C-alpha positions, 0 to 999 in steps of 0.5 A: 853169416851165423852172427847175422842170422842171429840178429835177424832171428832175434829181431824177428822173435822180438817183433814177433812177440809184440802181438802177445804182449799187446793181448796180454796188456789188453787183458790186464788193462783194468789193473794197469794205470795209463796216461800218467805222463806229462809233456805229451807234446813230445810224442807228436811226430813232427817229420812228414816222412815218419808220420806217413810211415806211421813212425816206423822209422827207428831203423831208417837212414835219415839226416837232421830229422833223425834227432827226433827219432833214433839220432843213431841213424844220423851217423850214415848221412852222406852230405856234409850238412842236413837241414830240416824244417817243418810244421804240423797242423795238429788237432784243436788248431794246435800247431807244431814248428820244428827245425834241425840241422846236422853237420858232418865235419872232416868227412865224418872223421869225428862223427855228426853234430846236430841241434833241434828246436820244437815250438808248440802253439796252443792258441788262445784260451779263454780264462774264467773264475766262478763267481756269484753273478748271472753268468756264474763266471767272470771273464778274465780274458785269454791266455796263450799257453805253449811248450818248446824243446831245444836239443844237441845231438851227436852220432858216430859209426863205430864200425862199417855196420854199427852206429850210436847216438844220443841227444840231450834236450831241454823241454818246457811247458808253460800252461799259463797262470791259475787262480789259487786264491781271491784277497779283497777282490785281488786274484792270486795267481800261480805260474804253471810253467816248468822244464827239465832236461831229457836224454835220448839214446840209440843204436843201429846195426847193419845186419849184412844181409842185403840192406837189412837194418836193426835198431833200438832207441830210448826217447825222453829219459829224465827225472820226475818233474812237478807242476805246482803240487803234482808230479809226473814223468816224461812219456818215456818210450823204447823202440826196436825196429827192422827195415829192408829194401825188399827189392834186394831180395829179387835176383836182378833188382832195378836201381830205379825201383825201391820198396822199403818195408819198416816195422817198429815195435814200441813199448810206451810208459803210458800206453800199451804196446804197439806195432808200426808198419811202414811201406815206402815206394821210391822211383828214381830217387825222385818221387816217393809214395808212403803208407803206414798203420799202427796197432792197436790204436784208439783212434789213429788209422792208416797214414799216407804221404808223398815226397819229392826230391830234386837236386838244385845245383850242388843242393839236394832239396826234398819236400814231404807231405803226410796225411794222418787219420785220427778217427773222430778227431780231425785229420792232420797234415804235415809238411817238411822241407829238407836241404842237404849241402 
């Protein structure tokens, strides 16, 4: 019991210290360089449930979708196979499509193995070049930039309370060709495409006090990469999270109702520290209502979502939807479909 209390106190102290750290960073913002990373598509939340909880999912149990957040939580999936597919209608008509599959062979004796894929479609963009014409430019048609990621993940429960997990993924971004010179009327192009291997790590601990979970994760760890002449780093992110079904604090909790509260403290490489809070109400393990909030944030506001779960024979089927308010930008809609076999 003393050890459990130690974990609780440690987690509360770390989470509680975040507002002070945030205020210190805001006071020091004039001297700190921000927005210095690339491949920012890796920071866009793909899973609808996670988005509805404002990404406060580091310490939550999940299936194949866990590889996009904290792979260690995948170790606790109950089904032999978990499949997750979904899409995100992002701002500026940018579309994200993602899929993940996780397999738990031999009843989890060898851990859980998984794979993910993420594809980003930025749409068609007009290509022009400066010229001494009436329009002051020449139209060279359109090009279609894009980005993608493929990864392999593994998670294992070392003890009945403690699990570890990690991903190795290859991420790439293609920004098309840029004109670097003109030679006798012919344009000389440079390719703006590059990729790199990146790694994610995570741990999860069941504290032993009712349903309280404690977790840590590090995402997008990689070497520095380069686009033509400019080098940059991936958006490395460190998170610590706590979550609990607060109904377990009641004397006689009902099995038909669950109120999950989750809190994540995030330390990104290129932004100020953030505190993310999510709440999920589940009725009879069939209908889920969700809400989340993150602060500080420039434009991101409240997030809302709903989820429906229905067994179909021996298959568990679930569909999730999330709405995110991005202030002056257009709102974002996400849909995710999950299958358990």
